[in-house]
C-alpha positions as CSV (number, residue, x, y, z in Angstrom):
1,X,-64.6,45.0,55.4
2,X,-65.2,42.2,52.9
3,X,-62.1,40.9,51.1
4,X,-61.9,38.3,48.3
5,X,-58.5,36.9,47.5
6,X,-57.8,35.1,44.3
7,X,-54.6,33.3,43.3
8,X,-54.5,32.1,39.6
9,X,-52.0,30.0,37.8
10,X,-51.3,27.5,40.7
11,X,-52.7,24.3,41.9
12,X,-52.0,21.4,44.3
13,X,-49.3,21.8,46.9
14,X,-47.9,24.9,45.2
15,X,-51.3,26.7,45.7
16,X,-51.7,25.3,49.2
17,X,-48.3,26.5,50.3
18,X,-48.9,30.0,48.9
19,X,-52.3,30.4,50.6
20,X,-50.8,29.2,53.9
21,X,-48.1,31.9,53.8
22,X,-50.1,34.7,52.1
23,X,-50.9,37.1,54.9
24,X,-53.7,38.9,53.0
25,X,-55.4,35.5,52.5
26,X,-55.1,34.5,56.1
27,X,-56.4,37.9,57.4
28,X,-59.2,38.4,54.8
29,X,-62.0,37.7,57.3
30,X,-60.6,40.0,60.1
31,X,-63.5,42.4,61.0
32,X,-61.1,45.1,62.2
33,X,-59.2,45.2,58.9
34,X,-58.8,48.8,57.6
35,X,-58.1,50.0,54.1
36,X,-54.5,51.1,54.9
37,X,-53.8,47.7,56.5
38,X,-55.3,46.0,53.4
39,X,-53.1,48.0,51.1
40,X,-50.0,47.1,53.2
41,X,-50.9,43.4,53.0
42,X,-51.4,43.7,49.3
43,X,-47.9,45.3,48.8
44,X,-46.3,42.4,50.6
45,X,-48.2,39.7,48.8
46,X,-46.0,39.3,45.6
47,X,-42.9,38.6,47.7
48,X,-44.7,36.3,50.0
49,X,-45.9,34.3,46.9
50,X,-42.3,34.1,45.6
51,X,-41.0,33.0,49.1
52,X,-43.7,30.3,49.3
53,X,-42.8,28.9,45.9
54,X,-39.0,28.9,46.5
55,X,-39.0,25.5,48.4
56,X,-40.3,23.9,45.2
57,X,-37.3,25.2,43.2
58,X,-39.2,28.0,41.6
59,X,-37.0,31.1,41.5
60,X,-38.3,32.9,38.4
61,X,-41.8,33.5,39.6
62,X,-43.7,36.4,38.0
63,X,-46.7,37.9,39.8
64,X,-49.2,40.4,38.3
65,X,-51.2,41.8,41.1
66,X,-54.3,44.1,41.4
67,X,-56.4,45.3,44.3
68,X,-59.9,46.4,43.2
69,X,-62.2,48.3,45.6
70,X,-65.9,47.5,45.8
71,X,-68.1,49.1,43.1
72,X,-70.1,52.0,44.4
73,X,-69.0,51.2,47.9
74,X,-70.9,47.9,47.8
75,X,-69.6,44.3,47.7
76,X,-66.0,43.2,48.4
77,X,-62.5,44.3,47.8
78,X,-60.9,41.9,45.3
79,X,-57.2,41.1,45.6
80,X,-56.1,39.2,42.4
81,X,-52.7,37.6,41.9
82,X,-51.9,36.0,38.5
83,X,-48.9,33.8,39.0
84,X,-46.5,32.5,36.3
85,X,-44.3,30.1,38.3
86,X,-41.7,29.4,35.5
87,X,-39.4,26.4,35.4
88,X,-37.9,25.0,38.5
89,X,-34.2,25.5,39.0
90,X,-31.9,22.5,38.7
91,X,-28.7,21.6,40.5
92,X,-25.6,22.7,38.6
93,X,-22.9,21.4,40.9
94,X,-22.4,19.6,44.2
95,X,-19.3,20.0,46.4
96,X,-19.6,17.1,48.8
97,X,-16.7,16.2,51.2
98,X,-16.4,13.9,54.2
99,X,-13.1,14.4,56.1
100,X,-11.7,13.4,59.5
101,X,-11.5,9.9,61.1
102,X,-14.6,8.7,59.3
103,X,-13.6,9.8,55.8
104,X,-13.1,6.2,54.7
105,X,-16.2,4.8,56.6
106,X,-18.2,2.9,53.9
107,X,-21.5,3.8,55.6
108,X,-21.2,7.3,54.4
109,X,-22.6,7.7,50.8
110,X,-20.0,8.1,48.2
111,X,-22.0,10.9,46.7
112,X,-24.4,13.4,48.1
113,X,-28.0,12.0,47.7
114,X,-29.0,14.9,45.4
115,X,-27.3,14.8,42.0
116,X,-26.5,17.4,39.3
117,X,-29.5,17.8,37.1
118,X,-32.0,17.2,39.9
119,X,-34.6,19.9,40.6
120,X,-33.7,21.8,43.8
121,X,-36.5,20.9,46.2
122,X,-35.8,22.2,49.7
123,X,-37.5,19.2,51.3
124,X,-35.3,16.8,49.3
125,X,-32.2,18.8,50.3
126,X,-33.2,18.6,54.0
127,X,-33.8,14.8,53.8
128,X,-30.4,14.4,52.0
129,X,-28.7,16.4,54.7
130,X,-30.4,14.5,57.5
131,X,-29.5,11.2,55.9
132,X,-25.8,12.0,56.0
133,X,-25.9,13.4,59.5
134,X,-27.8,10.3,60.7
135,X,-25.0,8.1,59.3
136,X,-22.5,10.2,61.3
137,X,-24.5,10.0,64.5
138,X,-25.2,6.3,64.3
139,X,-21.6,5.7,63.4
140,X,-20.3,7.2,66.7
141,X,-19.2,10.5,65.2
142,X,-21.2,12.4,67.8
143,X,-18.9,15.5,67.7
144,X,-19.0,16.0,63.9
145,X,-18.7,19.5,62.5
146,X,-20.8,20.5,59.6
147,X,-18.2,23.0,58.4
148,X,-20.1,24.1,55.2
149,X,-23.6,23.5,54.2
150,X,-24.9,26.1,51.7
151,X,-27.2,26.2,48.7
152,X,-26.3,29.1,46.4
153,X,-28.5,30.3,43.6
154,X,-27.0,31.7,40.4
155,X,-29.9,33.8,39.0
156,X,-28.1,34.5,35.7
157,X,-27.3,30.9,34.8
158,X,-30.4,29.8,36.7
159,X,-28.6,26.9,38.5
160,X,-28.1,25.9,42.1
161,X,-24.8,25.0,43.7
162,X,-24.7,22.7,46.8
163,X,-21.8,22.9,49.3
164,X,-21.7,20.1,52.0
165,X,-18.5,19.6,54.0
166,X,-18.6,17.3,57.0
167,X,-15.7,16.9,59.5
168,X,-16.5,13.7,61.4
169,X,-14.2,14.1,64.3
170,X,-13.2,10.9,66.3
171,X,-15.5,7.9,66.6
172,X,-16.9,7.3,70.1
173,X,-17.8,4.0,71.8
174,X,-20.2,3.1,74.6
175,X,-18.6,2.3,77.9
176,X,-20.0,1.0,81.2
177,X,-23.7,1.6,81.8
178,X,-24.6,2.5,85.4
179,X,-27.9,3.3,87.1
180,X,-28.7,6.0,89.6
181,X,-31.9,4.9,91.3
182,X,-33.0,3.2,94.5
183,X,-36.0,1.2,93.3
184,X,-34.8,-1.9,91.6
185,X,-31.7,-4.2,91.8
186,X,-29.0,-3.1,89.4
187,X,-28.4,-6.7,88.2
188,X,-32.1,-6.8,87.1
189,X,-31.9,-3.4,85.3
190,X,-28.8,-4.6,83.4
191,X,-31.0,-7.2,81.8
192,X,-32.6,-4.3,79.8
193,X,-29.2,-3.2,78.5
194,X,-28.7,-5.0,75.2
195,X,-25.8,-2.7,74.3
196,X,-22.4,-4.3,74.7
197,X,-19.6,-2.1,76.2
198,X,-17.2,-1.2,73.4
199,X,-19.9,-1.0,70.7
200,X,-20.1,2.1,68.5
201,X,-21.9,5.0,70.2
202,X,-25.4,5.1,68.7
203,X,-27.9,7.6,70.2
204,X,-30.8,5.6,68.7
205,X,-29.8,2.6,70.8
206,X,-29.7,4.7,73.9
207,X,-33.2,6.2,73.1
208,X,-34.4,2.6,72.6
209,X,-33.1,1.7,76.1
210,X,-34.8,4.7,77.6
211,X,-38.1,3.8,75.9
212,X,-37.9,0.2,77.2
213,X,-37.4,1.4,80.8
214,X,-40.3,3.9,80.6
215,X,-42.5,1.3,78.9
216,X,-42.3,-1.0,81.9
217,X,-44.0,1.6,84.1
218,X,-41.4,1.3,86.9
219,X,-40.1,4.9,86.4
220,X,-41.8,8.2,85.8
221,X,-38.7,9.7,84.3
222,X,-35.6,8.2,82.7
223,X,-32.6,10.3,81.7
224,X,-29.7,8.9,79.7
225,X,-26.6,10.9,80.6
226,X,-23.5,10.3,78.5
227,X,-20.4,11.2,80.5
228,X,-18.5,12.7,77.6
229,X,-16.0,14.5,79.8
230,X,-14.9,11.2,81.2
231,X,-14.1,9.7,77.7
232,X,-10.4,8.9,77.6
233,X,-8.1,8.6,74.7
234,X,-10.0,5.5,73.5
235,X,-13.1,7.7,73.2
236,X,-15.2,5.3,75.3
237,X,-18.1,7.1,76.9
238,X,-19.6,5.9,80.3
239,X,-23.4,6.1,80.4
240,X,-25.3,7.0,83.5
241,X,-29.0,6.4,83.7
242,X,-30.9,8.5,86.2
243,X,-34.4,7.1,86.9
244,X,-37.2,8.6,89.0
245,X,-39.7,6.0,90.4
246,X,-43.3,6.0,89.2
247,X,-46.1,5.9,91.7
248,X,-46.4,2.3,92.9
249,X,-50.2,2.0,92.8
250,X,-52.7,2.7,90.0
251,X,-56.5,2.5,90.3
252,X,-59.3,2.7,87.8
253,X,-63.1,2.6,88.0
254,X,-65.4,2.5,85.0
255,X,-68.9,1.9,83.8
256,X,-70.0,0.7,80.4
257,X,-72.5,-1.2,78.3
258,X,-72.4,-4.0,75.8
259,X,-75.3,-5.9,74.4
260,X,-73.7,-9.3,75.3
261,X,-73.7,-8.6,79.1
262,X,-75.7,-5.4,79.6
263,X,-74.7,-2.5,81.9
264,X,-71.3,-3.2,83.4
265,X,-69.3,-1.9,86.3
266,X,-65.5,-2.5,86.4
267,X,-62.7,-1.7,88.8
268,X,-59.0,-2.6,88.6
269,X,-55.9,-2.1,90.6
270,X,-52.3,-2.2,89.4
271,X,-49.2,-2.5,91.5
272,X,-46.5,-1.4,89.1
273,X,-43.6,-3.0,91.0
274,X,-43.1,-5.4,93.9
275,X,-39.6,-6.2,95.2
276,X,-36.3,-5.4,93.7
277,X,-36.8,-7.6,90.6
278,X,-39.7,-5.9,89.0
279,X,-42.6,-8.2,89.9
280,X,-46.1,-6.8,89.1
281,X,-49.6,-7.4,90.5
282,X,-53.0,-6.6,89.1
283,X,-56.5,-7.2,90.3
284,X,-59.8,-6.8,88.3
285,X,-63.4,-6.8,89.2
286,X,-66.2,-6.8,86.6
287,X,-69.9,-6.9,87.4
288,X,-72.7,-7.2,84.9
289,X,-76.1,-8.9,84.8
290,X,-74.8,-11.9,82.8
291,X,-71.2,-12.3,84.2
292,X,-69.5,-11.3,87.4
293,X,-65.8,-11.8,87.6
294,X,-63.0,-11.2,90.0
295,X,-59.4,-12.0,89.0
296,X,-55.8,-11.3,89.9
297,X,-52.4,-11.8,88.2
298,X,-48.9,-11.9,89.7
299,X,-46.3,-11.4,87.0
300,X,-42.6,-12.2,87.2
301,X,-40.3,-10.9,84.4
302,X,-38.3,-13.6,82.6
303,X,-35.4,-13.8,80.2
304,X,-36.1,-10.6,78.2
305,X,-37.9,-8.6,80.9
306,X,-39.5,-6.3,78.3
307,X,-41.6,-9.0,76.7
308,X,-41.2,-12.4,78.6
309,X,-42.7,-13.3,81.9
310,X,-44.2,-16.0,84.2
311,X,-47.6,-15.4,85.7
312,X,-50.0,-16.9,88.2
313,X,-53.7,-15.9,87.6
314,X,-56.5,-16.9,90.0
315,X,-60.0,-16.1,88.8
316,X,-63.6,-16.6,90.0
317,X,-66.7,-16.2,87.7
318,X,-70.4,-16.3,88.2
319,X,-72.4,-16.5,85.0
320,X,-76.0,-16.5,83.9
321,X,-76.1,-16.4,80.1
322,X,-78.6,-17.5,77.5
323,X,-76.9,-20.9,77.4
324,X,-75.9,-21.8,81.0
325,X,-75.7,-20.8,84.6
326,X,-73.0,-21.6,87.1
327,X,-69.7,-20.7,88.8
328,X,-66.2,-21.2,87.7
329,X,-63.1,-21.0,89.9
330,X,-59.7,-21.5,88.3
331,X,-55.9,-21.0,88.9
332,X,-53.6,-20.7,85.9
333,X,-49.8,-20.7,85.9
334,X,-47.9,-20.1,82.7
335,X,-44.7,-18.9,80.9
336,X,-45.2,-16.4,78.1
337,X,-42.5,-15.4,75.7
338,X,-42.2,-13.7,72.3
339,X,-40.5,-16.2,70.0
340,X,-40.4,-14.5,66.7
341,X,-41.4,-11.2,65.1
342,X,-44.1,-10.4,67.6
343,X,-45.5,-14.0,67.9
344,X,-46.2,-14.7,71.6
345,X,-46.2,-18.3,72.8
346,X,-47.7,-19.2,76.2
347,X,-47.3,-22.6,77.8
348,X,-49.2,-23.2,81.0
349,X,-51.3,-25.3,83.3
350,X,-54.9,-24.5,84.2
351,X,-56.8,-26.0,87.1
352,X,-60.6,-25.5,87.1
353,X,-63.5,-26.2,89.4
354,X,-66.8,-25.7,87.7
355,X,-70.4,-26.0,88.8
356,X,-72.7,-25.6,85.8
357,X,-76.3,-26.0,84.8
358,X,-77.4,-25.9,81.2
359,X,-80.7,-27.8,81.6
360,X,-82.3,-30.2,84.0
361,X,-80.6,-33.1,82.3
362,X,-77.2,-31.4,81.7
363,X,-75.6,-30.1,84.9
364,X,-72.7,-31.1,87.0
365,X,-69.6,-30.3,89.1
366,X,-66.3,-30.9,87.4
367,X,-62.6,-30.5,88.3
368,X,-59.8,-30.6,85.7
369,X,-56.1,-30.0,85.3
370,X,-55.4,-28.8,81.8
371,X,-52.0,-28.2,80.2
372,X,-52.1,-25.9,77.2
373,X,-50.1,-24.0,74.6
374,X,-51.2,-20.9,72.7
375,X,-49.8,-18.6,70.1
376,X,-50.9,-15.0,69.5
377,X,-49.9,-12.1,67.4
378,X,-51.3,-8.7,66.6
379,X,-49.9,-6.4,63.9
380,X,-51.5,-3.1,63.0
381,X,-50.6,0.4,61.9
382,X,-52.9,1.6,64.7
383,X,-54.3,-0.9,67.2
384,X,-57.2,1.5,68.1
385,X,-58.3,2.2,64.5
386,X,-56.4,0.0,62.1
387,X,-56.3,0.6,58.3
388,X,-53.9,-2.3,57.8
389,X,-53.7,-5.0,60.5
390,X,-54.6,-8.4,61.8
391,X,-55.0,-10.4,64.9
392,X,-54.3,-14.1,65.2
393,X,-54.6,-16.6,68.0
394,X,-54.3,-20.4,68.2
395,X,-54.5,-22.7,71.2
396,X,-54.3,-26.4,72.1
397,X,-55.3,-27.8,75.4
398,X,-56.4,-31.1,76.9
399,X,-57.1,-33.2,79.9
400,X,-56.8,-36.9,80.9
401,X,-59.6,-38.6,82.8
402,X,-58.5,-39.7,86.3
403,X,-55.7,-37.1,86.4
404,X,-57.8,-34.8,88.5
405,X,-60.1,-34.4,85.4
406,X,-63.5,-36.0,85.0
407,X,-63.1,-36.6,81.2
408,X,-60.4,-36.9,78.5
409,X,-60.4,-34.5,75.6
410,X,-58.2,-32.5,73.3
411,X,-59.4,-29.0,72.3
412,X,-58.0,-26.8,69.5
413,X,-59.1,-23.3,68.5
414,X,-57.9,-20.8,65.8
415,X,-59.3,-17.3,65.6
416,X,-58.3,-14.3,63.6
417,X,-59.4,-10.8,62.4
418,X,-58.1,-8.9,59.4
419,X,-58.6,-5.2,58.5
420,X,-57.6,-3.5,55.2
421,X,-58.4,0.0,54.1
422,X,-58.8,0.9,50.4
423,X,-59.4,4.2,48.8
424,X,-59.6,7.1,51.3
425,X,-62.9,6.2,53.0
426,X,-63.4,2.4,53.0
427,X,-62.3,-0.5,55.2
428,X,-62.8,-4.2,54.7
429,X,-63.0,-6.2,57.9
430,X,-63.2,-10.0,58.2
431,X,-62.9,-12.4,61.1
432,X,-63.3,-16.1,61.8
433,X,-63.2,-18.8,64.4
434,X,-62.5,-22.5,63.8
435,X,-62.5,-25.0,66.7
436,X,-62.6,-28.7,67.3
437,X,-62.8,-31.0,70.4
438,X,-61.8,-34.6,70.4
439,X,-64.0,-36.2,73.1
440,X,-66.5,-39.1,73.4
441,X,-69.5,-36.9,74.1
442,X,-70.1,-33.2,74.4
443,X,-72.0,-33.8,77.7
444,X,-68.7,-35.1,79.2
445,X,-67.3,-31.6,78.9
446,X,-67.7,-28.8,81.4
447,X,-69.7,-25.9,80.0
448,X,-66.7,-23.6,79.8
449,X,-64.9,-25.9,77.4
450,X,-67.8,-26.4,74.9
451,X,-68.2,-24.2,71.8
452,X,-71.0,-21.7,71.5
453,X,-71.8,-19.0,69.0
454,X,-73.8,-15.7,69.0
455,X,-73.2,-12.3,70.3
456,X,-71.5,-9.0,69.5
457,X,-68.2,-10.6,68.4
458,X,-69.6,-13.8,67.0
459,X,-72.8,-14.0,65.0
460,X,-74.8,-10.8,65.5
461,X,-78.6,-11.1,65.6
462,X,-78.5,-13.6,68.5
463,X,-77.6,-13.2,72.2
464,X,-74.3,-14.0,73.7
465,X,-73.5,-17.8,73.4
466,X,-77.2,-18.4,72.4
467,X,-76.3,-20.6,69.4
468,X,-75.2,-24.2,69.2
469,X,-76.6,-27.7,69.2
470,X,-80.0,-27.9,71.0
471,X,-81.2,-30.6,73.3
472,X,-84.2,-32.0,71.4
473,X,-86.6,-32.3,74.3
474,X,-86.0,-29.1,76.2
475,X,-84.5,-27.1,73.3
476,X,-81.7,-25.9,75.6
477,X,-78.5,-24.9,73.9
478,X,-75.9,-27.5,75.1
479,X,-72.9,-26.4,73.0
480,X,-70.9,-28.4,70.6
481,X,-67.6,-30.1,69.8
482,X,-67.0,-28.0,66.7
483,X,-67.1,-24.3,65.8
484,X,-67.1,-22.5,62.5
485,X,-68.0,-18.8,62.5
486,X,-67.1,-16.1,60.0
487,X,-67.9,-12.4,59.3
488,X,-67.6,-10.0,56.4
489,X,-67.9,-6.3,56.9
490,X,-67.6,-3.2,54.7
491,X,-67.2,0.2,56.4
492,X,-67.4,3.6,54.7
493,X,-66.5,6.9,56.3
494,X,-69.5,9.3,55.8
495,X,-68.4,12.4,57.7
496,X,-65.5,13.2,60.0
497,X,-65.2,10.4,62.6
498,X,-68.5,8.8,61.6
499,X,-68.8,5.7,59.4
500,X,-71.6,3.5,58.1
501,X,-71.2,-0.3,57.9
502,X,-72.9,-3.3,56.3
503,X,-72.1,-6.8,57.3
504,X,-73.0,-10.5,57.3
505,X,-72.2,-13.1,60.0
506,X,-72.5,-16.8,59.5
507,X,-71.8,-20.3,61.0
508,X,-72.5,-21.9,64.3
509,X,-71.3,-24.4,66.9
510,X,-71.9,-28.0,65.8
511,X,-71.9,-31.5,67.2
512,X,-72.4,-34.7,65.3
513,X,-74.8,-36.1,67.9
514,X,-77.3,-33.3,67.3
515,X,-79.0,-31.7,64.4
516,X,-76.7,-29.3,62.5
517,X,-78.0,-25.8,61.9
518,X,-76.1,-23.2,59.8
519,X,-77.1,-19.6,60.8
520,X,-76.8,-16.4,58.9
521,X,-77.4,-12.7,59.8
522,X,-77.1,-9.5,57.9
523,X,-77.0,-6.0,59.2
524,X,-76.0,-2.4,59.1
525,X,-74.9,0.2,61.6
526,X,-73.1,3.4,62.4
527,X,-69.6,3.7,63.9
528,X,-68.1,6.7,65.7
529,X,-64.4,6.8,66.1
530,X,-63.1,7.9,69.5
531,X,-59.6,8.0,71.2
532,X,-60.4,4.7,73.0
533,X,-61.9,2.9,70.0
534,X,-65.0,2.9,68.0
535,X,-68.5,3.2,69.4
536,X,-70.5,0.7,67.3
537,X,-74.2,0.9,67.0
538,X,-75.5,-2.0,64.8
539,X,-78.7,-3.6,63.9
540,X,-78.5,-7.3,62.8
541,X,-81.3,-9.3,61.1
542,X,-81.2,-13.0,62.1
543,X,-82.2,-14.3,58.7
544,X,-82.3,-18.0,59.6
545,X,-83.9,-17.6,63.0
546,X,-87.4,-19.0,63.4
547,X,-89.0,-16.5,63.5
548,X,-86.5,-14.1,61.9
549,X,-86.0,-10.9,63.8
550,X,-83.8,-7.9,64.5
551,X,-81.4,-7.3,67.4
552,X,-79.5,-4.2,68.4
553,X,-75.8,-4.4,69.3
554,X,-73.9,-1.7,71.2
555,X,-70.1,-2.2,71.3
556,X,-67.2,0.0,72.4
557,X,-63.5,-0.8,72.0
558,X,-60.4,-0.9,69.8
559,X,-60.4,-2.8,66.5
560,X,-57.8,-5.4,67.4
């Protein structure tokens, strides 16, 4: 049976809500639908339309309905509903009362959020009710009684009357917080508790504590259990936290591909906790044609254990890129802390031993001890696929000749990325890197400290670290003491999770002792949005390259 359902006289969210609740519309494509069933659905439709429009304050809805069989037994049944919604009903009176111990609490609104003369929208009423109840809960009135909460409709006067009577009951306070677990030391866990005993009982603060404990990955399950039956005459509630340990070890193996390094195999190990004070250990292995890396990190929670920590990080690299070949061994020790509004500051010491070869005339073995400080912040509505967000990082580091190091220098780098959506389908993406090194000569610096450009996240159209000042005789890229790279990108969603993009990248690494070359590329590509980030397939045209040419870039990962 073919059925066509038409609803006339409505549009926007009114029409959408009616169609969502209209059974004859939802079942119109059912192959087993019979004529008696269709007739029954049609009879119920006018009331379903009225019920669907009531949340918008429409209580004088008129519906003229008809059900027309197919002509000559051919074609479709046509169910037609001509709707006259009428005027929305308005609030005629509000009886709002707060009684009990919290009657004089200034945090409760003096008047109900909906006023006489407002249109009675059910969604606004629910928001207003929840706003008042939220004040009660956050104010410690956890045993409040909503004695009366009614909305009455006067069909004759066509007005609505709201009755909202809240009895707060006594105000409760948070007492001693204890832990029931056998994994970590209680004095360490108490560092997570930022709620002072005697403070007003606020369920949101307890949920925040639960979230912090789960976020550290020590525990698989965390229950916050208020001991209400132990609250005395002072209404102080002891809090017991019952925590079930998470599995100690976590492993992951992966394969991937990126144009910068080619096929890649990775493996990592996480030890979620070591000892009674929440220490953590991780180890990573990454193998590709261009770069092989093995690293570890031992992390010790600091002042605020949720966000502050000390770490020791040994690392060993073997690299064979377009610009240099060699090995790098390093050990880094640092203190990392969030200082303000998500801004992370890290102060550390980095020891490196590097054996590098850039050309037959530029190779060496260096050791250096480098103190450094860095700042980083990421802010986004969605770090995987941001429509409004940015990433910022700045660092300063340096070495002194003779203090383990082979050369003296001071190095600074600022990098950032910004994403902003406009309209419903467009995103503007820009990024940039600015760096400078104060040193006598770029050849005094180990390869890992020099600036290079080129690659998936630099200037597309060239290989990874392929750009920079060139040695005039061998034409090898030696790197530079200065870096200036930028990118502009416009992305448009074309269908579902698929987007098209156009972009331009520009800049280079520079050095005053060598010829300066400013490079530019333009390109286009297709992006596919996935739960782990975008798959980006892009083709870049290196416009200033001699000879100019195209390069394919394949990238997978989150925006920021």
